N, C-alpha and C positions, 0 to 999 in steps of 0.2 A: 527552561529545562536543561539539565546538565547532560551533555552528550559526549561520549568518548568515541575515539576513532580507531579503526583497525587497519593495519597496513596490508596484509597479504594472506593468501590462502594457498595451501599445497594439497594436491590430490594425493591421498595416501591409502585409500581403501576402495575395494570393489566388493560390495556386499550382495551375494546371491546373484540373481539374474539382472537386478537393477544396478547399473553402474552409477554410484553416487559418490559425491565428494565429501570428505570429512575435514574438519578444521585442524590444522597442525601448527602448534606454536612452540614446540620443544619436545625433548625426549619424554616419553611416558605420559604425555597429556591425554592420549587416547587409550590409556590402559583400561582394560575392562570393557571396551566397546566391541566385544566379540560379535560377529555376525550371527552367532548362535544364541545370543542373549537378546530377547525381545524387550522393547521398552515397557515400563510399567503401564498397567491399564490406565487409560485416560479417565478423568472423573465422569465425563459424559460425552457420548457421541451422538451426532445428529444424522438424520437420513440424507439431507441435502441442504443447500443454502437457504431454502425457504423456511427451515426450522431454526435457523440461527437466531439467538436473541440479539436485539439491537437496541442500544440505549445512547443517550447523550451523556457525555462525560460530566462529572460533577462541576467542572469549571466552565462548562458550556463551550468548549473550543474544539472538541473531537467527537466523532461518532465511533462508538465501540461495538464491535461485533464478536460474538462467540461466548464461550463459557467464561464467566467472571473468575472462575477458580483455575483457569489454565495457567500452567507454570511459565510458559513462554509468551512474551508480549511482543508482537511485531507491529511497528507503527509505520504507516505510509505517510509520506509528504508528497502531495500531488496536486497539480492544476488540471482540471478536466480538459483543457485545450492543449495540453502538452502532447506533441505527436509521439514521444517516446513511450507514452503510457500504453498505446496499443500493442507495441512490441512486448512490453513487460507483462501485460495482461494475458498474452498468449503463451508466455514462457514461465518465468519464475513465480508470478502471482498464482498460477495454478497449484504450485506446490504449497504455497501458504494457505490457499483456500482449502486444500485437502487436509492439512494439519488442523485448520480451524474447525472443519466439519467433524474431524475425529475428536475434538475437544482438547487437543494438545496445545493449541495456540489461540490466543486472543488477539484480534486484529483491531487496530485503532487508526482512524483516518483523520489527518490534519489537511484540510482542503484549502489550497491557496487559490488566488484569482488574479495573479499578477500578469498573466498572459494577455489580458485585455489591453494592457499598456503597449505591448509591442504589436499585437495583431489587430487592435482596434475593436470597437464595439464593447459590449458588456456580457458576452456569452459565457465567460468563466463565472462571473458573479451570478448570472441567472442559473447556470447549471448547479453551482454550489447551493443556491437557495432551493432549487428543486430537489436536490439530493436530501437536504434537511427536511423538506416537506415529505419526502418518501419515508423518512424515518418514522413519522407519525403513524403511518400505515404499516409499519414493520416490513417495508419493502425496499429499504435502502440498498441492500446487497444486490437484489435483482435489478433494480433500476440503474445502479452503478454499472453493472455488467452490460446493460443495454446501451448506456451512453458510450462506453468504451468500444463496443462492437460497431457503433454507428458514428464514431467521432470523425473519421476521415471524410465520410460522405457529408456529415453536417457542416464541417469546416469548409468544404468545397462549395457549399450551396447556401451560404448565409449564416452559418454558425448556429449556436444554441439560442435561437430566438424562443420567445414564449410559446409560439405555436408549434415549433419543432419539438420542444420539450414535452408539450402535451401530447403530441402525436407519438413520440417515442414512449411515453408512459402507457399508451394503449397496448404496448407489447408486454406489459407486466400485468398479468391477471389480478384484478382487484385493486389496482393502484388508483385509477381515475375515480374521483369523487368530487362533489362540490367543494369540500374543504381543501383537497389537494389542488384542484384547478384554481381556486381563489388564492391559495398561498403562492402558487407559481406566478399567477398573473400580477399580483400586487407586491411581489418581492417581500412577502411577510417576514422572512427570516434574514433580512439584510443585516441585522445585528450579529447573527451567527456568521454570516459571510465575513464581516469585519473582524470578529473575534478570532475566527479560524485563520484568517490571513495574518493577523498580528502574531498568533502563536507560531505560525510558520516562520515568520521573519525573525522571531526571537530564538530560533533553534540554531545551534552551531555558532560559529564565529563570524560568518559573513552577514553583514547587516541586511542584505536582501534575501537571506534564507539559504538553505542548503542545496537548492537545485531540485528539479523534479523530473522523474520520480526519485525520491530518496527513501531509504528504509533503515530503521533501527531495529535491532533485536535486543530486547532487555536494555534499552537506552544506549546501546553501542551502535553508532552509525557505520554502515557497511561502505567502505571505500576501497581503493586499490583493486586488487584482483577479486576481492569479495564483491565489489560493485558489479563487475562483469558477470559474476555468477548469479546476479539477480535475473539475468536473461537466459538462464539455463535451469530448466525445471529439475533435472536430476541432481545437479550440483547443489541447488538451494535446498532440496529435500535433505541431502546429506548434512548441510550446515544446520538445519533445524533439528535433525536427529542428534547430532553431536552436542548441540546446545542443550537439548532436553536432558540428555544423559549426564552432561558435565556443564552446568550453567555458567561456570566461571571461565569456560574455554575462550570466549571472545575477549574477556578482560585481561587475559594473560599477555596480550600484546597490544600496545597502544602506539599511535603515531599517525602520520598523515600520508595518504596515498592518493590515488586517483579518486575523482568524485564525479557526480553527474555532469559537471562542466567539461569533463574530458572525453565524454562519450561522443562518438561521431554519429550524427544523425543526418542521413541523406547527403553525406559529403560535407556537412557543415558542423562545426563544433557545437555541442549542446548548450554551451554557455551563451550562445547567441540567442537562445530561446528563453533565457532566464531573466531578461530585463525588459 
């Protein structure tokens, strides 16, 4: 996958009661983005995450959530055992979910499993396999949320074992079934685990992958100050609004900035968790 990189974000607008950030890459780039002009109607809106369509990508490496006609495509690169994900899920990811429910954004997940190498065990692989099994029941989004909510507790008490994954699946109404339980217990989707990890490693210029979590919007990897804004729900909402109204806005500036490897996690550099 060809990924471009963005260097910086400047806060230039406050729209209404919601203080949001807009992307600024030069004079006039935000022309026409008046707070009085509402975005065009989305093709389809959903009541909540339970209604979101979920499919496996045609190449078998990604899980795709949301309206296939959505103009903006946000792609997550994440390992279920990465501790930064819990922070991301409680901040910027909420903005992306809201836009996906509104039908304005399609979300794609590339699920890595490299954390097993540094943390030991096979919890990442088992979690990715279970997430793929949840897709069969159209419960991927709900199960993903449960895993993120319980990640720290799971990691502190044995990780994502088969039994823990099945127990966590009980929190998603309608997910547990003989087919799901068997898929989790037998690692039915080990081929998907490998394919998704390979896709992760082939993204960007680093042979071990872009770091986790990483996010692209319409194939542009968010780095630099934009990466920091992944952890600010209001700021990321502003970025998504700006991109929807002016899709080329991210592509107007390219370069290299900070990345997931530069984010501080509990006093330690995040790149320590990437290997």
